[in-house]
C-alpha positions in Angstrom: -1.7 2.7 21.2 -1.8 4.4 17.8 -3.7 7.2 16.1 -6.5 5.3 14.3 -8.3 8.4 13.0 -7.6 12.1 12.5 -9.8 15.1 11.7 -8.3 18.5 10.7 -10.2 21.8 10.4 -8.5 25.0 9.1 -5.1 23.4 9.8 -2.6 25.0 7.4 -3.7 24.0 3.9 -6.4 21.6 5.1 -9.8 23.3 5.4 -11.9 20.3 6.6 -10.9 16.7 6.1 -10.2 13.5 8.0 -9.1 9.9 7.5 -8.5 6.6 9.2 -4.8 5.5 9.8 -3.2 2.1 10.1 -0.2 1.1 12.2 1.8 1.8 9.1 0.6 4.6 6.8 2.3 5.8 3.6 1.4 9.4 2.7 1.5 10.2 -1.0 0.6 13.4 -3.0 2.0 16.0 -5.4 4.7 18.4 -4.4 3.4 21.1 -2.0 0.2 19.2 -1.4 0.5 19.3 2.3 2.3 16.1 3.4 4.6 18.0 5.7 1.7 20.0 7.1 -0.1 16.7 7.8 2.8 15.3 9.7 3.2 18.6 11.6 -0.3 18.1 13.1 1.2 15.2 15.0 4.2 17.2 16.0 1.9 20.0 17.2 0.1 17.5 19.5 3.5 16.5 20.8 4.5 20.1 21.5 1.1 20.8 23.0 1.6 18.0 25.6 5.3 18.9 26.3 5.4 22.7 26.0 1.9 24.0 26.1 -0.5 25.8 23.7 1.3 29.1 23.6 4.7 27.7 22.8 3.4 25.2 20.2 1.6 28.0 18.4 4.4 30.5 18.7 7.0 28.0 17.3 4.8 27.9 14.1 4.5 31.6 13.6 1.2 32.2 15.4 -2.5 31.4 14.8 -2.7 33.5 11.6 0.1 31.5 10.1 -1.5 28.2 11.0 -5.0 29.0 9.9 -6.1 27.8 6.5 -6.4 30.6 3.9 -9.7 29.1 2.8 -11.3 29.3 6.3 -14.7 31.0 6.1 -17.5 30.2 8.4 -15.4 29.3 11.4 -12.0 30.8 12.0 -11.1 28.2 14.7 -8.3 25.7 14.1 -9.1 22.2 15.2 -7.4 18.8 15.5 -9.2 15.7 16.6 -7.7 12.2 17.0 -8.9 8.8 18.1 -6.4 6.6 19.9 -6.8 2.8 19.7 -5.1 -0.3 20.9 -6.4 -2.3 17.9 -8.5 -1.2 14.9 -11.6 -2.5 16.8 -10.7 -1.2 20.2 -10.8 2.6 20.3 -9.7 3.9 23.6 -9.6 7.8 23.6 -10.9 10.7 21.6 -9.1 14.0 22.0 -10.1 17.3 20.3 -8.5 20.7 20.6 -10.0 23.8 18.9 -8.3 27.2 19.3 -8.1 30.7 18.0 -6.6 34.0 19.3 -7.8 37.0 21.1 -7.4 40.7 20.2 -3.9 40.6 21.6 -3.1 37.6 19.4 -2.8 35.3 22.4 -3.8 31.7 21.6 -7.1 30.7 23.4 -8.8 27.4 23.7 -12.2 27.5 22.1 -13.0 23.8 22.7 -11.2 20.9 24.3 -12.7 17.5 24.9 -11.4 14.2 26.1 -13.6 11.2 25.8 -13.0 7.7 27.3 -14.4 5.6 24.5 -14.6 2.5 26.6 -16.8 3.9 29.3 -18.4 6.6 27.2 -17.5 9.3 29.8 -16.5 12.7 28.7 -13.6 13.5 31.1 -12.9 17.0 29.8 -15.4 19.4 28.2 -14.2 22.9 27.9 -15.0 25.8 28.2 -16.5 24.8 31.6 -17.8 26.9 34.5 -14.3 27.8 35.7 -13.3 29.0 32.2 -16.4 31.2 32.1 -15.3 32.8 35.4 -11.7 33.3 34.5 -10.9 33.5 30.7 -7.2 33.4 31.4 -7.6 29.7 32.0 -8.3 29.3 28.3 -4.7 30.2 27.5 -3.7 26.7 28.6 -5.0 23.3 27.6 -6.0 20.6 30.2 -3.6 18.3 28.3 -0.5 20.3 29.2 -1.4 20.6 32.9 -0.2 17.8 35.2 -3.1 18.3 37.7 -5.8 18.6 35.0 -4.7 15.6 32.9 -4.5 13.2 35.8 -7.5 11.1 34.6 -6.2 10.9 31.0 -2.4 11.0 31.6 -2.1 8.2 29.1 -3.1 10.6 26.3 -0.6 13.2 27.3 2.1 10.6 27.6 1.2 9.2 24.2 1.4 12.6 22.5 4.7 13.3 24.2 6.1 10.1 22.6 5.5 11.3 19.0 8.8 11.7 17.2 9.8 13.2 13.9 13.0 11.9 12.2 14.7 13.4 9.2 18.4 12.8 9.6 20.7 15.2 7.8 24.0 13.4 7.3 26.1 16.6 7.6 24.5 17.3 11.0 25.5 13.9 12.2 29.1 14.3 11.0 29.6 17.8 12.4 26.7 18.8 14.8 28.5 21.9 16.1 28.6 23.4 12.6 24.8 23.4 12.7 24.4 24.4 16.4 27.3 25.2 18.7 24.9 24.9 21.7 23.9 21.3 22.9 20.6 20.1 21.6 18.3 17.4 22.8 16.1 14.9 20.8 17.0 16.7 17.6 15.0 15.3 14.7 17.8 16.1 12.2 20.4 13.9 14.0 22.7 16.5 15.7 22.6 14.6 19.0 21.8 11.1 17.7 25.3 9.8 18.6 25.2 11.3 22.1 21.7 9.7 22.6 23.1 6.3 21.6 26.1 6.7 23.9 23.8 7.6 26.8 22.0 4.3 26.6 23.1 1.6 29.0 26.0 -0.3 27.5 24.1 -3.6 27.4 21.1 -2.0 25.7 23.2 -0.1 23.3 25.2 -3.1 22.2 22.1 -5.2 21.8 20.3 -2.6 19.7 23.4 -2.0 17.5 23.9 -5.7 17.0 20.3 -6.2 15.8 20.3 -3.0 13.7 23.6 -4.2 12.1 22.1 -7.6 11.2 19.2 -5.9 9.4 21.3 -3.2 7.9 23.5 -5.9 6.3 20.7 -6.5 3.8 21.3 -3.0 2.4 25.1 -2.8 3.1 26.4 -6.4 2.7 30.0 -5.4 3.6 29.0 -4.2 7.1 30.0 -6.6 9.8 29.2 -4.7 12.9 28.4 -1.3 14.6 29.5 0.3 17.8 29.9 3.7 19.4 33.1 4.9 20.9 34.0 8.0 22.9 37.2 10.0 21.8 39.6 11.9 24.1 37.6 15.1 23.7 34.4 13.5 24.9 32.7 13.2 21.5 31.0 10.0 20.6 31.6 8.4 17.2 29.7 5.7 15.3 32.2 3.0 14.2 31.4 0.5 11.5 33.4 -2.6 10.7 33.5 -3.5 7.1 34.7 -6.7 5.4 37.4 -6.3 2.7 40.3 -8.2 1.2 42.7 -7.7 4.2 42.7 -10.3 7.1 41.2 -7.7 9.5 37.9 -5.8 9.1 38.3 -2.1 8.1 37.0 0.5 10.5 35.2 3.6 9.5 33.5 6.4 11.6 30.5 8.5 10.7 32.6 11.0 8.8 33.4 8.2 6.2 29.9 6.8 6.0 27.9 7.6 2.9 24.9 9.9 3.2 22.5 6.9 2.5 24.1 4.7 5.2 23.9 7.4 7.8 20.2 8.2 6.9 19.3 4.5 7.0 21.1 4.0 10.3 19.3 7.0 11.8 16.0 5.7 10.6 16.6 2.3 12.1 17.8 3.6 15.4 14.7 5.8 15.8 12.5 2.7 15.4 14.2 1.2 18.4 14.4 4.4 20.4 10.8 5.2 21.1 7.3 3.8 21.4 5.0 6.5 20.0 4.2 7.4 16.4 7.3 7.9 14.3 7.1 10.4 11.5 9.4 9.9 8.6 9.6 12.3 5.7 10.8 10.9 2.4 13.1 8.2 3.9 14.1 7.2 0.3 16.4 10.2 0.0 20.1 9.3 -0.7 19.3 5.6 -1.0 19.8 3.3 -3.9 16.5 2.2 -5.6 17.1 -1.4 -4.6 17.5 -0.4 -1.0 14.4 1.7 -1.1 12.5 -1.2 -2.5 13.5 -3.2 0.6 12.8 -0.5 3.1 9.3 -1.5 4.1 10.5 -5.0 4.8 13.6 -3.8 6.7 11.3 -1.7 9.0 9.1 -4.7 9.5 12.1 -6.8 10.4 13.2 -4.2 12.9 9.7 -4.3 14.6 10.0 -8.1 14.8 13.5 -7.8 16.4 12.0 -5.4 19.0 9.2 -8.0 19.7 11.8 -10.7 20.2 13.8 -8.5 22.6 10.7 -7.9 24.6 9.8 -11.6 24.5 6.2 -10.8 23.7 3.8 -12.9 21.7 2.4 -11.6 18.4 -1.0 -11.0 20.1 0.6 -8.9 22.9 3.1 -6.9 20.9 2.1 -3.4 19.8 4.4 -2.3 16.9 5.3 1.3 16.7 3.1 3.4 14.4 4.9 4.6 11.3 3.7 7.6 9.3 5.8 7.9 6.2 5.6 10.5 3.4 7.0 9.5 0.1 7.3 10.1 -3.6 9.0 6.8 -4.2 7.8 4.3 -6.8 10.3 1.7 -5.5 9.2 2.0 -1.9 5.5 1.5 -2.8 6.3 -1.6 -4.9 6.5 -3.7 -1.7 3.7 -6.3 -2.1 3.1 -6.3 1.7 1.7 -2.7 1.5 -2.1 -2.9 1.8 -4.7 -0.4 0.5 -5.5 0.5 4.1 -1.9 1.6 4.6 -1.9 4.3 1.9 -3.3 7.8 2.2 -3.6 10.3 -0.7 -3.5 14.1 -0.3 -5.3 15.9 -3.1 -4.7 19.6 -3.3 -7.7 21.9 -4.0 -8.3 25.6 -4.1 -10.6 25.2 -1.2 -8.0 23.3 0.8 -6.3 19.9 0.5 -8.3 16.8 1.4 -7.2 13.3 2.6 -8.5 10.5 0.5 -8.4 6.8 1.3 -8.3 4.2 -1.5 -11.7 3.6 -3.1 -13.3 0.1 -3.3 -12.0 -0.5 -6.8 -8.4 0.2 -5.7 -8.7 -2.1 -2.7 -10.0 -4.9 -4.9 -7.1 -4.3 -7.4 -4.5 -4.6 -4.7 -6.1 -7.5 -3.0 -6.9 -9.7 -6.0 -4.0 -9.0 -8.5 -0.2 -8.8 -8.8 -0.4 -5.0 -8.8 1.2 -2.9 -6.0 0.4 0.4 -4.5 3.0 1.9 -6.9 0.8 0.7 -9.8 -2.6 1.4 -8.5 -2.3 4.4 -6.1 0.9 6.4 -6.9 -0.3 7.5 -10.4 -3.3 9.2 -8.7 -0.8 11.4 -6.8 0.6 12.9 -10.0 1.2 16.7 -10.0 -1.8 17.6 -12.2 -1.2 21.1 -13.6 2.1 21.6 -11.7 4.3 20.8 -14.7 2.0 22.1 -17.4 4.7 24.1 -19.3 4.1 24.9 -22.9 7.5 25.1 -24.5 5.9 25.5 -28.0 4.3 28.8 -27.0 6.1 31.7 -28.8 7.3 34.5 -26.6 6.6 38.2 -27.2 
């Protein structure tokens, strides 16, 4: 499944907006327009399913921090998503609307789950039990194993959302960032341990396929493996071709920042099934590598399909939600108008904008790319309006 539509109300800097999403969506907009806030809505749904409403809200500083400053008529914060198997096959609609009571405890104001195939509304809260006991509204049905039995697929799907933004220094020296062990760290502190924990056969197969794709960006790379040292610390080992008869070996401490970030990105595509959130994957990469990035990700999805031995009709590629400022990345001719979403900031709250009909025609019927047609619309209007000719006092 994938998220095919999202609606946001009073979520951070989004007052009221929504948009359709493709299996692969590139998010563009000026600095501080809300790209990270948009991606955090998906991370919130993950935390909601895994940790519950109270923890998900508390981790973000409370309801007051989450609520849009432009909220007026309704103070409630709401996220609504449609989950689909194909663009023409919507399966579920989930909506969560919440606020806080006088003790600043998060409370569910509305929660609905609709089966879009049968038309049945499985959850519609507040219900009679909530009216009798308001403490029940401190928890969502989504986070409760007994309550989500009829829509467990939705909870499982949200739990599979993963945010990846590898920090090379955290991969090289994870204990410097956190002496205590971490799990599923989005910044890469435990990525080598996660790789080592895979079954040897699976680990070797994935690394072999990642290596073959990665060679397009790093031609000297001949292979990847993970080895455990005497202290029980796993290391990523790369074999590189050079003038000597035998390949040179390097570990993660010797890899460039760009190579580590690119490897982490590729491993994360293999590692899960749910939506993968990528924030500015072009960082630390050479422009020519960035230009190839959409194609490299597509090749990885194809490698996964082959490993699963599924037909093109049966295979469901992992949904990728990618924020970017990169002209090179958006020059890939395979990026369609339906795969780009623009965030436009406004004093009344940022809005999500899909390409208009003229933009769609331009991309479909010309040699122009998303970088030519859509990226200029994401320019920082007014952000860099500095008058250097103005005389000071």
